[in-house]
Every structure is written in C-alpha cells, then in structure tokens.
N, CA, C and O atoms as a Tinker XYZ file with bonds, in Angstrom:
   176  protein
     1  N     89.897000   82.509000   84.648000    73     2
     2  CA    90.062000   82.980000   82.922000    64     1     3
     3  C     90.147000   84.421000   83.080000    63     2     4     5
     4  O     90.713000   84.996000   82.150000    81     3
     5  N     89.626000   85.307000   84.250000    73     3     6
     6  CA    89.559000   86.213000   84.245000    64     5     7
     7  C     90.825000   87.321000   84.167000    63     6     8     9
     8  O     90.687000   88.499000   83.835000    81     7
     9  N     91.758000   86.843000   84.449000    73     7    10
    10  CA    93.103000   87.240000   84.542000    64     9    11
    11  C     93.672000   87.116000   82.979000    63    10    12    13
    12  O     94.163000   88.122000   82.465000    81    11
    13  N     93.593000   85.755000   82.165000    73    11    14
    14  CA    93.703000   86.150000   80.803000    64    13    15
    15  C     93.015000   86.815000   80.223000    63    14    16    17
    16  O     93.592000   87.219000   79.213000    81    15
    17  N     91.540000   87.360000   80.353000    73    15    18
    18  CA    90.659000   88.135000   79.961000    64    17    19
    19  C     91.139000   89.579000   79.831000    63    18    20    21
    20  O     91.282000   90.202000   78.779000    81    19
    21  N     91.387000   90.051000   81.202000    73    19    22
    22  CA    92.546000   91.400000   81.483000    64    21    23
    23  C     93.698000   91.828000   80.543000    63    22    24    25
    24  O     94.006000   92.923000   80.072000    81    23
    25  N     94.372000   90.258000   80.402000    73    23    26
    26  CA    95.875000   90.484000   80.229000    64    25    27
    27  C     95.968000   90.460000   78.297000    63    26    28    29
    28  O     96.975000   90.681000   77.626000    81    27
    29  N     94.575000   90.119000   77.792000    73    27    30
    30  CA    94.326000   90.059000   76.702000    64    29    31
    31  C     93.822000   91.490000   76.255000    63    30    32    33
    32  O     93.803000   91.790000   75.061000    81    31
    33  N     93.417000   92.359000   77.235000    73    31    34
    34  CA    92.431000   93.584000   77.212000    64    33    35
    35  C     93.543000   94.852000   77.077000    63    34    36    37
    36  O     93.245000   96.039000   76.943000    81    35
    37  N     94.995000   94.242000   77.152000    73    35    38
    38  CA    96.072000   95.606000   77.257000    64    37    39
    39  C     96.782000   95.431000   75.851000    63    38    40    41
    40  O     97.481000   94.570000   75.317000    81    39
    41  N     96.325000   96.521000   75.553000    73    39    42
    42  CA    96.947000   97.138000   73.753000    64    41    43
    43  C     98.377000   96.604000   73.715000    63    42    44    45
    44  O     99.194000   96.657000   74.634000    81    43
    45  N     98.565000   96.013000   72.342000    73    43    46
    46  CA   100.257000   95.607000   72.234000    64    45    47
    47  C    100.757000   96.829000   72.224000    63    46    48    49
    48  O    101.913000   96.701000   72.628000    81    47
    49  N    100.518000   98.110000   71.960000    73    47    50
    50  CA   101.708000   99.119000   71.904000    64    49    51
    51  C    102.064000   99.471000   73.439000    63    50    52    53
    52  O    103.127000  100.029000   73.712000    81    51
    53  N    101.044000   99.089000   74.508000    73    51    54
    54  CA   101.388000   99.462000   75.828000    64    53    55
    55  C    102.154000   98.347000   76.306000    63    54    56    57
    56  O    103.121000   98.699000   76.983000    81    55
    57  N    102.046000   97.376000   76.192000    73    55    58
    58  CA   102.507000   96.275000   76.676000    64    57    59
    59  C    104.051000   95.881000   76.191000    63    58    60    61
    60  O    104.844000   95.160000   76.797000    81    59
    61  N    104.323000   96.847000   74.398000    73    59    62
    62  CA   105.280000   97.192000   74.253000    64    61    63
    63  C    106.201000   97.521000   74.791000    63    62    64    65
    64  O    107.179000   96.839000   75.098000    81    63
    65  N    105.940000   98.979000   75.036000    73    63    66
    66  CA   106.165000  100.009000   75.859000    64    65    67
    67  C    106.562000   99.683000   77.503000    63    66    68    69
    68  O    107.506000  100.222000   78.081000    81    67
    69  N    105.733000   98.791000   78.056000    73    67    70
    70  CA   105.887000   98.212000   79.134000    64    69    71
    71  C    106.975000   97.438000   79.108000    63    70    72    73
    72  O    107.785000   97.580000   80.024000    81    71
    73  N    107.190000   96.623000   78.238000    73    71    74
    74  CA   108.868000   95.748000   78.403000    64    73    75
    75  C    109.960000   96.281000   77.490000    63    74    76    77
    76  O    111.052000   95.749000   77.291000    81    75
    77  N    109.424000   97.601000   76.879000    73    75    78
    78  CA   111.081000   98.301000   76.655000    64    77    79
    79  C    111.452000   99.085000   77.737000    63    78    80    81
    80  O    112.605000   99.504000   77.630000    81    79
    81  N    110.833000   99.447000   78.805000    73    79    82
    82  CA   111.115000  100.545000   80.082000    64    81    83
    83  C    111.872000   99.204000   80.941000    63    82    84    85
    84  O    113.013000   99.477000   81.315000    81    83
    85  N    111.404000   97.862000   81.283000    73    83    86
    86  CA   112.126000   96.709000   81.842000    64    85    87
    87  C    112.761000   96.496000   81.508000    63    86    88    89
    88  O    113.483000   95.953000   82.344000    81    87
    89  N    113.428000   96.541000   80.063000    73    87    90
    90  CA   114.640000   96.293000   79.651000    64    89    91
    91  C    115.827000   97.099000   80.179000    63    90    92    93
    92  O    116.910000   96.778000   80.668000    81    91
    93  N    115.017000   98.679000   79.803000    73    91    94
    94  CA   115.812000   99.820000   80.416000    64    93    95
    95  C    116.674000   99.833000   81.798000    63    94    96    97
    96  O    117.835000  100.190000   81.998000    81    95
    97  N    115.576000   99.256000   82.777000    73    95    98
    98  CA   116.023000   99.010000   84.331000    64    97    99
    99  C    117.284000   97.800000   84.153000    63    98   100   101
   100  O    118.476000   98.011000   84.375000    81    99
   101  N    116.764000   96.669000   83.758000    73    99   102
   102  CA   117.727000   95.731000   83.712000    64   101   103
   103  C    118.855000   96.408000   83.187000    63   102   104   105
   104  O    119.733000   96.566000   84.036000    81   103
   105  N    119.084000   96.802000   82.206000    73   103   106
   106  CA   120.468000   97.252000   81.655000    64   105   107
   107  C    120.689000   98.565000   82.645000    63   106   108   109
   108  O    121.131000   99.472000   81.940000    81   107
   109  N    120.602000   98.827000   83.476000    73   107   110
   110  CA   120.691000   99.823000   84.783000    64   109   111
   111  C    121.307000   98.735000   85.861000    63   110   112   113
   112  O    122.504000   98.696000   86.145000    81   111
   113  N    120.481000   98.010000   86.321000    73   111   114
   114  CA   120.904000   96.998000   86.984000    64   113   115
   115  C    122.672000   96.068000   86.362000    63   114   116   117
   116  O    123.646000   95.553000   86.911000    81   115
   117  N    122.407000   96.210000   85.585000    73   115   118
   118  CA   123.934000   95.205000   85.232000    64   117   119
   119  C    124.837000   96.247000   85.073000    63   118   120   121
   120  O    125.968000   96.236000   85.558000    81   119
   121  N    124.324000   97.234000   84.345000    73   119   122
   122  CA   125.822000   98.552000   84.710000    64   121   123
   123  C    125.950000   98.720000   86.073000    63   122   124   125
   124  O    127.111000   98.797000   86.476000    81   123
   125  N    125.095000   98.795000   86.865000    73   123   126
   126  CA   125.661000   99.285000   88.076000    64   125   127
   127  C    126.318000   98.278000   88.496000    63   126   128   129
   128  O    127.329000   98.711000   89.048000    81   127
   129  N    126.289000   97.307000   88.526000    73   127   130
   130  CA   127.286000   96.035000   89.056000    64   129   131
   131  C    127.339000   95.498000   90.335000    63   130   132   133
   132  O    128.309000   95.016000   90.920000    81   131
   133  N    125.838000   95.675000   90.820000    73   131   134
   134  CA   125.219000   95.302000   91.880000    64   133   135
   135  C    125.184000   96.637000   93.060000    63   134   136   137
   136  O    125.707000   96.372000   94.143000    81   135
   137  N    124.701000   97.785000   92.919000    73   135   138
   138  CA   124.965000   98.305000   93.643000    64   137   139
   139  C    123.525000   98.668000   93.384000    63   138   140   141
   140  O    122.885000   98.379000   92.374000    81   139
   141  N    122.950000   99.585000   94.815000    73   139   142
   142  CA   121.429000   99.743000   95.492000    64   141   143
   143  C    121.542000  100.488000   94.093000    63   142   144   145
   144  O    122.637000  100.681000   93.565000    81   143
   145  N    119.954000  101.027000   93.341000    73   143   146
   146  CA   119.704000  101.702000   92.568000    64   145   147
   147  C    117.973000  102.197000   93.636000    63   146   148   149
   148  O    117.163000  101.486000   94.231000    81   147
   149  N    118.059000  103.663000   93.430000    73   147   150
   150  CA   116.457000  103.890000   93.637000    64   149   151
   151  C    115.871000  105.043000   92.992000    63   150   152   153
   152  O    116.595000  105.988000   92.678000    81   151
   153  N    114.852000  105.053000   92.806000    73   151   154
   154  CA   114.690000  105.847000   91.386000    64   153   155
   155  C    114.936000  106.125000   89.845000    63   154   156   157
   156  O    115.183000  105.236000   89.029000    81   155
   157  N    114.847000  107.352000   89.580000    73   155   158
   158  CA   114.507000  107.348000   88.545000    64   157   159
   159  C    116.196000  108.075000   87.470000    63   158   160   161
   160  O    116.602000  107.824000   86.335000    81   159
   161  N    116.534000  108.676000   88.192000    73   159   162
   162  CA   117.146000  109.795000   87.954000    64   161   163
   163  C    118.770000  109.324000   88.487000    63   162   164   165
   164  O    119.440000  110.215000   89.007000    81   163
   165  N    119.158000  108.448000   88.403000    73   163   166
   166  CA   120.763000  107.292000   88.509000    64   165   167
   167  C    121.477000  107.688000   87.218000    63   166   168   169
   168  O    121.206000  107.379000   86.058000    81   167
   169  N    122.590000  108.549000   87.775000    73   167   170
   170  CA   123.926000  108.378000   86.382000    64   169   171
   171  C    124.792000  107.376000   86.737000    63   170   172   173
   172  O    125.148000  107.137000   87.891000    81   171
   173  N    125.222000  106.637000   85.491000    73   171   174
   174  CA   125.998000  105.157000   85.663000    64   173   175
   175  C    126.705000  106.098000   84.508000    63   174   176
   176  O    127.686000  105.685000   83.890000    81   175
C-alpha cells in the first residue's frame, strides 16, 4: 500500500500537468514518423 499512498499524495493538478506533457511528447513521436528524437528542442 505504500505505493498507493504515494500516488494518492500527488496533487491532481500535478498529475494533470504531467499527463498533458506526456501527450505532447506522444504527439511529437507520431509527427516524427518514427525518427529518433532527443531533447526538447525539436522542430517538426
């Protein structure tokens, strides 16, 4: 249960922010059409 307690301690706003950032990274992966991506300064 320690893991569950730690996850429940994360504020909803922080979780939502991380989720939105993950969606942005996922969209970059799709837009790159399989090209290798490293770092955050990628122009697609």
